[in-house]
C-alpha positions as a Python dict, from the first residue, in 0.01 Angstrom:
ca = {
    (1, 'X'): (0, 0, 0),
    (2, 'X'): (-356, 124, 48),
    (3, 'X'): (-500, 134, 400),
    (4, 'X'): (-872, 191, 468),
    (5, 'X'): (-939, 425, 764),
    (6, 'X'): (-1311, 390, 846),
    (7, 'X'): (-1484, 693, 998),
    (8, 'X'): (-1681, 461, 1232),
    (9, 'X'): (-1357, 362, 1410),
    (10, 'X'): (-1245, 716, 1499),
    (11, 'X'): (-1244, 800, 1870),
    (12, 'X'): (-1376, 1136, 1994),
    (13, 'X'): (-1106, 1337, 2175),
    (14, 'X'): (-1164, 1663, 2368),
    (15, 'X'): (-1031, 1976, 2199),
    (16, 'X'): (-716, 2127, 2345),
    (17, 'X'): (-924, 2426, 2464),
    (18, 'X'): (-1201, 2204, 2606),
    (19, 'X'): (-1468, 2351, 2377),
    (20, 'X'): (-1560, 2040, 2180),
    (21, 'X'): (-1429, 1716, 2033),
    (22, 'X'): (-1228, 1606, 1734),
    (23, 'X'): (-1176, 1270, 1570),
    (24, 'X'): (-828, 1192, 1444),
    (25, 'X'): (-813, 1054, 1090),
    (26, 'X'): (-434, 1004, 1078),
    (27, 'X'): (-117, 1131, 1243),
    (28, 'X'): (255, 1108, 1168),
    (29, 'X'): (456, 969, 1322),
    (30, 'X'): (201, 704, 1420),
    (31, 'X'): (109, 746, 1785),
    (32, 'X'): (243, 1103, 1807),
    (33, 'X'): (89, 1332, 2069),
    (34, 'X'): (-49, 1682, 2015),
    (35, 'X'): (296, 1814, 2108),
    (36, 'X'): (517, 1611, 1875),
    (37, 'X'): (328, 1527, 1555),
    (38, 'X'): (477, 1627, 1220),
    (39, 'X'): (134, 1619, 1054),
    (40, 'X'): (-215, 1549, 1184),
    (41, 'X'): (-548, 1517, 1004),
    (42, 'X'): (-871, 1532, 1203),
    (43, 'X'): (-1242, 1600, 1167),
    (44, 'X'): (-1469, 1794, 1400),
    (45, 'X'): (-1835, 1875, 1430),
    (46, 'X'): (-1889, 2240, 1516),
    (47, 'X'): (-2226, 2342, 1657),
    (48, 'X'): (-2126, 2621, 1900),
    (49, 'X'): (-1914, 2934, 1851),
    (50, 'X'): (-1577, 2952, 2023),
    (51, 'X'): (-1202, 3007, 1999),
    (52, 'X'): (-975, 2766, 1814),
    (53, 'X'): (-698, 2600, 2013),
    (54, 'X'): (-358, 2761, 1961),
    (55, 'X'): (-77, 2545, 1824),
    (56, 'X'): (271, 2703, 1820),
    (57, 'X'): (471, 2645, 1499),
    (58, 'X'): (181, 2467, 1327),
    (59, 'X'): (16, 2557, 996),
    (60, 'X'): (-353, 2470, 957),
    (61, 'X'): (-558, 2398, 648),
    (62, 'X'): (-929, 2393, 735),
    (63, 'X'): (-1185, 2257, 488),
    (64, 'X'): (-1559, 2271, 551),
    (65, 'X'): (-1706, 1935, 448),
    (66, 'X'): (-2063, 2034, 531),
    (67, 'X'): (-2231, 2347, 667),
    (68, 'X'): (-2100, 2701, 686),
    (69, 'X'): (-1843, 2855, 922),
    (70, 'X'): (-1735, 3213, 988),
    (71, 'X'): (-1374, 3245, 1102),
    (72, 'X'): (-1300, 3562, 1297),
    (73, 'X'): (-939, 3682, 1304),
    (74, 'X'): (-829, 4007, 1470),
    (75, 'X'): (-804, 4181, 1130),
    (76, 'X'): (-1067, 4004, 917),
    (77, 'X'): (-1360, 3766, 900),
    (78, 'X'): (-1387, 3482, 647),
    (79, 'X'): (-1694, 3271, 569),
    (80, 'X'): (-1634, 2917, 444),
    (81, 'X'): (-1918, 2714, 290),
    (82, 'X'): (-1920, 2344, 204),
    (83, 'X'): (-1611, 2254, 0),
    (84, 'X'): (-1421, 2575, 77),
    (85, 'X'): (-1083, 2589, 253),
    (86, 'X'): (-851, 2830, 425),
    (87, 'X'): (-486, 2798, 532),
    (88, 'X'): (-368, 2993, 837),
    (89, 'X'): (-111, 2983, 1116),
    (90, 'X'): (-214, 2769, 1412),
    (91, 'X'): (-60, 3016, 1656),
    (92, 'X'): (-280, 3307, 1543),
    (93, 'X'): (-596, 3361, 1753),
    (94, 'X'): (-913, 3278, 1561),
    (95, 'X'): (-1271, 3203, 1662),
    (96, 'X'): (-1522, 2998, 1468),
    (97, 'X'): (-1892, 3071, 1443),
    (98, 'X'): (-2101, 2800, 1275),
    (99, 'X'): (-2367, 2957, 1053),
    (100, 'X'): (-2513, 2609, 1001),
    (101, 'X'): (-2393, 2289, 1175),
    (102, 'X'): (-2043, 2220, 1043),
    (103, 'X'): (-1831, 1915, 980),
    (104, 'X'): (-1478, 2027, 908),
    (105, 'X'): (-1149, 1869, 818),
    (106, 'X'): (-835, 2007, 977),
    (107, 'X'): (-488, 1934, 837),
    (108, 'X'): (-207, 2052, 1063),
    (109, 'X'): (164, 2043, 975),
    (110, 'X'): (472, 2130, 1177),
    (111, 'X'): (599, 2458, 1028),
    (112, 'X'): (942, 2430, 867),
    (113, 'X'): (936, 2050, 874),
    (114, 'X'): (629, 1941, 678),
    (115, 'X'): (372, 2078, 438),
    (116, 'X'): (43, 1962, 299),
    (117, 'X'): (-135, 2028, -27),
    (118, 'X'): (-509, 1990, 12),
    (119, 'X'): (-727, 1989, -299),
    (120, 'X'): (-1069, 1892, -417),
    (121, 'X'): (-1114, 1622, -681),
    (122, 'X'): (-1428, 1643, -891),
    (123, 'X'): (-1328, 1399, -1160),
    (124, 'X'): (-1099, 1108, -1222),
    (125, 'X'): (-735, 1149, -1125),
    (126, 'X'): (-441, 925, -1036),
    (127, 'X'): (-279, 968, -696),
    (128, 'X'): (42, 800, -581),
    (129, 'X'): (58, 894, -214),
    (130, 'X'): (-133, 1079, 54),
    (131, 'X'): (-476, 1053, 208),
    (132, 'X'): (-815, 1062, 39),
    (133, 'X'): (-1138, 1132, 222),
    (134, 'X'): (-1483, 1098, 70),
    (135, 'X'): (-1807, 1273, 162),
    (136, 'X'): (-2036, 1011, 8),
    (137, 'X'): (-2046, 632, -10),
    (138, 'X'): (-1857, 485, -304),
    (139, 'X'): (-1622, 204, -404),
    (140, 'X'): (-1263, 296, -489),
    (141, 'X'): (-1013, 31, -602),
    (142, 'X'): (-1220, -241, -436),
    (143, 'X'): (-1263, -53, -107),
    (144, 'X'): (-1628, 9, -11),
    (145, 'X'): (-1615, 355, 147),
    (146, 'X'): (-1881, 516, 364),
    (147, 'X'): (-1913, 894, 410),
    (148, 'X'): (-1597, 1045, 563),
    (149, 'X'): (-1397, 721, 532),
    (150, 'X'): (-1038, 771, 425),
    (151, 'X'): (-775, 581, 229),
    (152, 'X'): (-404, 620, 314),
    (153, 'X'): (-199, 564, -1),
    (154, 'X'): (176, 493, -5),
    (155, 'X'): (375, 395, -312),
    (156, 'X'): (63, 297, -507),
    (157, 'X'): (-122, 456, -795),
    (158, 'X'): (-488, 488, -716),
    (159, 'X'): (-737, 605, -975),
    (160, 'X'): (-1020, 787, -804),
    (161, 'X'): (-1339, 933, -944),
    (162, 'X'): (-1582, 1139, -744),
    (163, 'X'): (-1358, 1188, -441),
    (164, 'X'): (-1425, 1526, -290),
    (165, 'X'): (-1110, 1601, -91),
    (166, 'X'): (-758, 1470, -157),
    (167, 'X'): (-453, 1499, 63),
    (168, 'X'): (-119, 1438, -94),
    (169, 'X'): (239, 1546, -94),
    (170, 'X'): (270, 1557, 281),
    (171, 'X'): (645, 1603, 244),
    (172, 'X'): (945, 1690, 456),
    (173, 'X'): (1098, 2025, 359),
}
């Protein structure tokens, strides 16, 4: 099964800390809240500096899709440019400072129950399950995708070329 998740249909939701909005791409189980999801994938536009929301027992994988973002932890600072990612604990205080307007992708998994492998695809590859998100318009397996559209793939083999970010192996431990 392949399900198209158009970016245009995503609803803006206030951040947990009130400092901005996010748009949910997908969540499991379907309809789960911020307190009981096993995994959640969302996108945000970051134009102002501020603290990240804290999520107990959650691991985060943040990928910058466009722009540049400095993440400030208590013991270090990391700068992520377009296409770069960082995995960190969701219950560790961190602030983000956009160095240029940022669109980011946030994959969160419930620690000890789920995990995610996030990787960039620059060429053709076959994927059997997971979620693909594209940064540019293209057609994949008959689906006309616009920037930041996603495809949810379950028990199918999809051959993709030119996809920028792939999500797969969101598995129970």
